[in-house]
C-alpha positions in Angstrom: 2.3 46.1 -9.0 6.0 45.9 -9.6 8.1 42.9 -10.6 10.9 41.8 -8.3 14.0 40.4 -10.0 16.2 39.1 -7.1 20.0 39.7 -7.1 20.9 37.8 -3.9 19.4 34.6 -2.7 19.7 32.8 0.7 19.2 29.0 0.6 18.8 26.7 3.7 16.8 23.7 3.2 16.2 20.4 5.1 14.2 19.0 2.2 16.7 18.9 -0.7 14.4 17.8 -3.3 14.9 19.7 -6.7 17.8 21.6 -5.2 20.0 21.2 -8.2 17.3 22.6 -10.6 16.9 25.8 -8.6 20.7 26.2 -7.9 21.5 25.7 -11.5 18.9 28.3 -12.6 20.3 30.9 -10.1 23.7 30.4 -11.3 22.6 30.9 -14.9 20.9 34.1 -13.7 24.1 35.1 -12.0 22.4 35.4 -8.6 24.6 35.7 -5.5 24.0 32.6 -3.4 24.3 32.4 0.3 23.9 29.3 2.3 24.8 27.4 5.6 25.5 24.0 7.1 24.4 20.9 5.2 22.7 23.0 2.4 26.0 24.9 1.8 27.8 21.5 1.4 25.1 20.2 -0.9 25.3 23.4 -3.1 29.1 23.2 -3.2 28.6 19.9 -5.0 26.5 21.6 -7.6 28.4 24.8 -8.0 31.5 26.7 -6.5 29.5 29.9 -6.7 28.1 29.9 -3.1 29.1 31.9 -0.1 28.8 30.6 3.4 26.6 32.6 5.7 29.3 32.9 8.3 31.7 34.3 5.8 29.0 36.8 4.7 28.1 38.0 8.2 31.6 37.6 9.7 30.0 35.7 12.5 30.8 32.0 13.2 27.9 29.7 14.0 27.7 28.6 17.5 26.0 26.2 20.0 26.2 23.2 17.7 24.5 25.3 15.0 21.7 26.6 17.1 22.7 30.2 16.1 23.7 30.5 12.5 21.4 33.0 10.6 20.2 35.1 13.6 22.3 38.1 12.6 21.2 41.7 11.7 23.0 41.5 8.3 20.7 38.6 7.4 17.5 39.9 8.7 18.1 43.7 7.9 18.8 42.4 4.3 15.5 40.5 4.3 13.2 43.0 6.0 14.5 46.3 4.4 11.8 48.2 2.5 13.4 49.0 -0.7 11.6 52.4 -0.8 12.5 53.7 2.5 15.3 51.6 4.3 18.1 51.4 1.7 20.0 54.4 3.2 20.2 52.5 6.6 21.5 49.3 4.9 24.1 51.3 3.1 25.2 53.1 6.3 25.6 49.7 8.0 27.5 48.2 5.1 24.7 45.6 4.6 23.0 44.6 1.3 19.4 43.5 0.5 18.5 39.8 0.3 15.7 39.5 -2.4 15.1 35.7 -2.5 14.8 33.4 0.5 14.5 29.7 -0.2 14.2 28.0 3.1 12.2 25.0 4.5 12.1 23.8 8.1 13.7 21.0 10.1 11.3 18.1 9.9 9.7 18.3 13.3 6.5 16.4 12.3 8.5 13.6 10.6 10.8 13.3 13.6 8.0 12.7 16.2 6.2 10.3 13.9 9.4 8.1 14.0 9.1 7.7 17.8 12.1 9.8 18.8 13.1 10.9 22.3 11.7 14.0 23.8 15.3 15.7 23.6 15.5 14.8 19.9 12.1 16.3 19.2 13.1 19.5 20.9 16.3 19.8 18.7 14.1 19.6 15.7 12.2 22.7 16.6 13.6 25.2 14.0 14.3 28.7 15.1 16.4 30.3 12.2 14.2 28.9 9.4 10.9 30.3 10.7 12.5 33.6 11.5 13.8 34.0 7.9 10.7 32.9 6.0 8.5 35.0 8.3 10.6 37.9 7.8 10.6 37.4 3.9 6.9 36.6 3.9 6.2 40.0 5.9 8.2 41.8 3.3 6.8 40.1 0.2 6.4 43.5 -1.5 10.1 43.4 -2.0 11.2 39.9 -1.3 10.4 36.4 -2.9 10.1 33.6 -0.3 9.9 29.9 -1.3 9.2 27.3 1.4 8.2 24.3 -0.6 10.4 22.6 -3.2 7.2 21.9 -5.3 7.1 25.6 -6.1 10.8 25.9 -7.7 9.7 25.0 -11.2 6.9 27.6 -11.2 9.3 30.2 -9.9 11.8 29.3 -12.6 9.1 29.5 -15.4 7.7 32.8 -14.4 11.1 34.4 -13.8 12.3 33.1 -17.3 9.2 34.5 -18.9 8.7 37.8 -17.3 12.3 38.6 -16.0 11.2 38.5 -12.5 8.4 37.5 -10.0 5.1 39.3 -9.9 3.3 40.7 -6.9 0.6 38.2 -7.2 3.1 35.3 -7.0 5.0 36.9 -4.1 1.8 37.4 -2.2 0.7 33.8 -2.8 4.1 32.4 -1.7 4.0 34.7 1.4 0.5 33.2 2.3 1.9 29.7 1.9 4.6 30.5 4.5 2.1 31.5 7.1 0.1 28.5 6.4 3.1 26.2 6.8 4.1 28.1 10.0 0.5 27.6 11.5 0.8 23.9 10.9 4.3 23.7 12.2 3.7 25.7 15.4 0.4 23.6 16.0 2.4 20.4 15.8 4.9 21.6 18.3 2.2 22.9 20.6 0.2 19.7 20.5 3.4 17.7 21.0 4.4 19.6 24.1 0.9 18.7 25.5 1.2 15.1 24.7 0.5 13.9 28.3 -3.0 15.2 27.8 -3.6 14.6 24.1 -1.1 11.9 23.0 -3.4 10.4 20.3 -4.0 13.6 18.3 -0.8 15.5 18.2 -0.2 14.6 14.5 -3.7 15.1 13.1 -3.1 17.4 10.1 -5.8 17.5 7.4 -6.3 19.2 4.1 -9.7 19.7 2.5 -10.0 17.4 -0.6 -13.7 18.1 -1.7 -17.1 19.2 -0.7 -19.5 16.2 -1.0 -22.9 16.6 -2.5 -24.4 16.2 0.9 -23.8 14.1 4.1 -25.5 11.1 5.6 -28.8 12.5 4.4 -29.6 15.2 1.8 -30.3 17.9 4.4 -26.8 17.6 5.8 -23.7 19.2 4.3 -20.4 17.3 4.3 -16.8 17.6 3.1 -13.8 15.1 2.7 -10.6 16.0 4.5 -7.5 13.8 3.9 -4.4 13.5 6.2 -1.3 15.3 4.9 1.8 13.4 4.1 0.2 10.2 2.9 2.5 7.8 1.2 0.0 5.2 0.0 -3.4 5.2 -1.7 -6.1 4.9 1.1 -9.7 5.1 0.8 -9.7 9.0 1.3 -7.1 9.5 -1.5 -7.9 6.5 -3.7 -7.2 6.5 -7.5 -10.9 6.8 -8.8 -10.6 5.0 -12.1 -14.2 5.8 -13.2 -17.7 6.5 -11.8 -19.7 9.2 -10.2 -18.4 11.4 -7.3 -18.3 9.4 -4.1 -20.9 10.2 -1.5 -20.5 10.5 2.3 -22.1 7.0 2.6 -20.1 5.7 -0.2 -16.9 6.7 1.7 -17.9 5.3 4.9 -19.1 1.9 3.6 -15.9 1.6 1.4 -13.7 2.2 4.4 -15.6 -0.6 6.3 -15.3 -3.0 3.4 -11.6 -2.1 2.8 -10.7 -2.5 6.6 -12.4 -6.1 6.6 -11.0 -7.5 3.3 -7.4 -6.5 4.3 -7.7 -9.0 7.3 -7.4 -11.9 4.9 -4.4 -13.3 3.0 -6.0 -15.7 0.5 -8.1 -14.2 -2.2 -11.1 -12.6 -0.4 -14.3 -10.5 -1.1 -16.2 -8.4 1.3 -19.6 -7.0 0.4 -20.8 -4.2 2.7 -24.2 -2.6 3.0 -24.8 0.3 5.5 -21.4 -0.2 7.2 -22.0 -3.9 7.9 -20.5 -6.8 6.0 -23.4 -8.7 4.4 -21.3 -11.2 2.7 -17.7 -12.4 3.1 -15.6 -15.2 1.6 -12.2 -16.4 1.2 -11.3 -18.9 -1.6 -8.7 -19.9 -4.1 -9.6 -17.1 -6.5 -11.1 -13.7 -6.6 -13.9 -14.9 -8.7 -14.9 -17.8 -6.3 -14.6 -15.4 -3.3 -17.0 -13.0 -4.9 -19.4 -15.8 -5.8 -19.6 -17.1 -2.3 -19.7 -13.7 -0.7 -22.6 -12.7 -3.0 -24.5 -15.9 -2.3 -24.5 -15.1 1.5 -27.0 -12.4 1.0 -27.9 -11.4 -2.6 -30.7 -9.1 -1.5 -28.5 -6.9 0.7 -25.7 -6.9 -1.8 -27.8 -4.9 -4.1 -26.4 -1.4 -4.1 -23.6 -2.6 -1.9 -19.8 -1.8 -1.8 -17.5 -4.7 -3.0 -13.9 -4.9 -1.8 -11.2 -7.3 -3.0 -7.7 -8.0 -1.5 -6.4 -9.2 -5.0 -6.5 -7.7 -8.5 -9.9 -8.0 -10.2 -10.0 -10.0 -13.4 -12.3 -9.8 -16.4 -14.4 -12.9 -15.3 -15.1 -11.3 -11.9 -15.9 -7.9 -13.4 -18.4 -9.4 -15.9 -20.1 -11.4 -13.2 -20.5 -8.3 -11.0 -22.0 -6.3 -13.9 -24.4 -9.2 -14.7 -25.4 -10.0 -11.2 -26.1 -6.9 -9.4 -26.2 -3.2 -9.0 -23.2 -2.1 -7.2 -22.1 1.4 -5.9 -18.4 1.0 -5.5 -15.7 -1.6 -6.3 -12.4 -1.5 -4.5 -9.2 -3.5 -5.2 -5.4 -3.1 -5.1 -5.4 -3.5 -9.0 -7.4 -4.5 -12.1 -6.8 -6.3 -15.4 -7.2 -3.8 -18.3 -10.1 -5.8 -19.6 -11.8 -5.7 -16.2 -11.7 -1.9 -16.2 -13.1 -1.8 -19.7 -15.9 -4.1 -18.5 -16.7 -1.9 -15.6 -16.9 1.1 -18.1 -20.0 -0.4 -19.6 -21.7 0.8 -16.3 -20.4 4.4 -16.1 -21.8 5.3 -12.8 -20.1 2.4 -10.9 -17.2 4.0 -8.9 -14.0 1.9 -9.4 -11.3 2.5 -6.8 -7.7 1.4 -6.9 -6.4 1.4 -3.3 -3.0 0.1 -1.9 -3.1 -3.0 0.4 -0.4 -1.2 2.5 -2.1 1.6 4.3 -0.7 4.8 6.1 -0.7 4.3 9.9 0.6 7.8 10.7 -2.6 8.9 12.4 -3.6 5.9 14.6 -6.9 6.3 16.6 -10.5 6.9 16.2 -12.4 10.2 17.0 -16.1 10.5 17.9 -17.9 13.7 18.8 -20.0 13.8 21.9 -21.9 16.7 23.5 -19.3 19.0 24.8 -16.2 17.2 23.6 -14.7 14.3 21.7 -13.8 10.7 22.5 -10.5 9.5 21.3 -9.3 5.8 21.3 -6.7 3.6 19.8 -7.7 1.6 16.7 -8.9 -1.9 17.2 -5.8 -3.6 15.8 -5.9 -6.7 18.1 -5.7 -10.0 16.2 -5.9 -13.4 17.9 -3.8 -16.2 16.8 -4.6 -19.9 17.0 -2.1 -20.4 19.8 -4.1 -17.8 21.9 -7.4 -19.6 21.7 -8.5 -21.4 24.8 -10.8 -24.4 24.5 -13.2 -24.4 27.5 -15.5 -27.3 26.5 -15.2 -31.1 26.6 -15.4 -31.2 22.9 -12.3 -29.9 20.9 -12.9 -28.2 17.6 -11.5 -30.0 14.6 -8.8 -28.3 12.3 -11.6 -27.4 9.8 -13.7 -25.8 12.5 -10.8 -23.9 13.8 -10.1 -22.5 10.4 -13.7 -21.4 10.1 -13.8 -20.1 13.6 -10.8 -17.8 12.9 -12.4 -16.7 9.7 -15.6 -15.9 11.6 -13.8 -14.1 14.2 -12.0 -11.8 11.7 -15.5 -10.9 10.2 -17.1 -10.4 13.5 -14.6 -7.6 14.3 -16.2 -5.5 11.5 -19.9 -6.2 12.2 -21.8 -3.7 14.3 -22.6 -5.0 17.9 -24.2 -7.1 18.9 -22.6 -9.2 16.2 -23.2 -12.8 15.4 -21.6 -14.5 12.4 -22.2 -17.9 10.9 -19.5 -19.4 8.7 -18.9 -22.7 6.8 -16.0 -23.4 4.6 -14.7 -19.7 5.0 -18.0 -18.3 3.6 -20.3 -16.3 5.7 -23.8 -17.9 5.6 -25.6 -15.6 8.0 -24.8 -12.3 9.7 -26.8 -10.6 12.5 -25.8 -7.1 13.2 -26.6 -4.1 15.4 -29.2 -5.6 17.7 -29.9 -4.9 21.2 -30.0 -8.5 22.1 -27.4 -11.1 21.0 -30.1 -13.8 20.7 -32.0 -11.5 18.2 -28.7 -11.3 16.3 -28.5 -15.1 16.1 -32.1 -15.3 14.9 -31.3 -12.7 12.1 -28.3 -14.7 11.1 -30.6 -17.9 10.9 -33.2 -15.8 8.9 -30.7 -14.7 6.4 -29.3 -18.2 5.8 -32.7 -19.6 5.4 -33.8 -16.8 3.0 -30.8 -17.6 0.7 -31.2 -21.5 1.1 -27.9 -21.8 2.9 -27.4 -24.7 5.4 -26.5 -23.6 8.9 -26.1 -27.2 10.1 -22.4 -28.0 10.8 -21.5 -24.3 10.5 -19.5 -22.3 13.3 -20.5 -19.2 15.0 -18.6 -16.0 16.2 -19.9 -13.7 18.8 -18.0 -10.3 19.1 -18.6 -10.2 23.0 -19.4 -12.8 25.6 -22.8 -14.6 26.1 -24.5 -13.2 29.2 -26.7 -16.2 29.4 -27.0 -19.7 28.0 -29.9 -18.8 25.6 -27.5 -17.8 22.9 -25.8 -21.2 23.0 -29.3 -22.9 23.0 -30.2 -21.0 19.8 -26.9 -22.0 18.2 -27.5 -25.6 19.1 -31.0 -25.5 17.7 -29.6 -24.2 14.4 -27.0 -26.9 14.1 -23.9 -25.0 15.0 -21.0 -27.3 16.0 -18.4 -24.7 17.3 -18.3 -21.3 18.8 -15.8 -18.5 19.2 -16.3 -15.8 21.7 -14.3 -13.7 24.2 -15.5 -15.2 27.4 -15.6 -13.3 30.7 -19.3 -13.4 31.6 -20.2 -14.0 35.2 -22.4 -16.8 33.7 -19.4 -18.4 31.9 -19.9 -21.8 33.8 -23.5 -21.8 32.8 -22.6 -21.1 29.1 -19.9 -23.6 29.0 -22.2 -26.3 30.5 -24.8 -25.5 27.9 -22.1 -26.0 25.1 -21.2 -29.3 26.7 -24.7 -30.3 27.0 -25.2 -29.7 23.2 -21.9 -31.2 22.3 -20.6 -28.0 20.9 -16.9 -27.0 20.9 -16.3 -23.6 22.2 -13.1 -21.6 22.3 -12.4 -18.2 24.2 -10.3 -15.4 22.7 -10.1 -13.2 25.7 -10.7 -10.3 23.4 -13.8 -8.4 22.8 -14.7 -6.6 19.5 -17.6 -4.2 20.2 -18.1 -1.9 17.1 -20.6 0.9 17.6 
């Protein structure tokens, strides 16, 4: 197939990254440059060798720039087939345009910033899509570049081969239609926002095929959101270790969500999507030590997340104490990474504490449809707690209650969490009965020799009967945090008073299914 060596380029870009590189290259190649609007002004600062489109067409832009490049001289120059249409171009006094460098108004970025409806409509590009579609259609004779990341590749190939190959032109053409599909989809979904407000920005790209899904007979793939600015679980820096599995990713996300709730050094150990040990302390090592001691049995093969950099001491202790699937932290000491390398299969992930919130919401498939909901981002402050019992919680109990409440948010319902000194000492998860969850929390504490007496308890939802309070009292719990709102609240409060237990209401439920 033939090589195309452009003579005339049309440039109109919203994303001006790397603009000087491509413009200087075109000037060196003595390419005639046409441009318009803000791009024309930007190119003028790089080189005087640029012609404004209105001068080229003899047609002034109008309607506040809505009509600039929609002119036959532009589109005939792009669409003309070089083997059959050149006589028509010559007859009209037109000339071919061989290189189109255009990217689109940032519609998706505009709507993410919470703009007005009118502002969003103005960001629907018309001229840009028309030009790149025309150039992409005529890729046999025209080179189209719609992504600034492709400039250098274009420059390298052009310099080496004195033009752009058919294969490259075809690839760049395909990219245009892919970009346009995403662009048009985002506009379509935006205009239907009254019905699907939560999903109009959900754009993904496939990252990898996983070995299998939740079970070996299931296939699975990882898709990441486009336009991520931070390192999240889905696009984490994997410093070492085996390929992440489906279950690794699910558990890692649960651990990372939970540990980011805390400000002091904290550690969360997750097994099967539930925290099995959580602690907050004055150092990462101490936090890990306390979290591990909650439930060493369940910690085996778990996922460990930290909200502070991991030091050598902590890395050594993890390697010595347990088998671990994944370690997650915002950073690591060099010696800590070296220590983890002694166990080659351990996945070590570096993830930013600040996460992307471009795509708020959770999606769950159901038979015949999907459920969409907002993320559970509600946090309760100390000032919002309402004490409903005769006994008031002490300051120490309040601190532990707030800690327990943060953990309960990430435990599968029905969730019961026992805490003492900002260390979980028993967690009951995923039971049909709240009382059974409390019994499991007791059992876990007893197995590990942890003293429940004088601990506090969190429940992710209200107590429907007083039996949960009686169970807590029998275990030595001194304070309880729960949402309240049961028709049996008076009975539950009376039980707490009877056992001299302090109880506070949050007014917020945290079911997690």
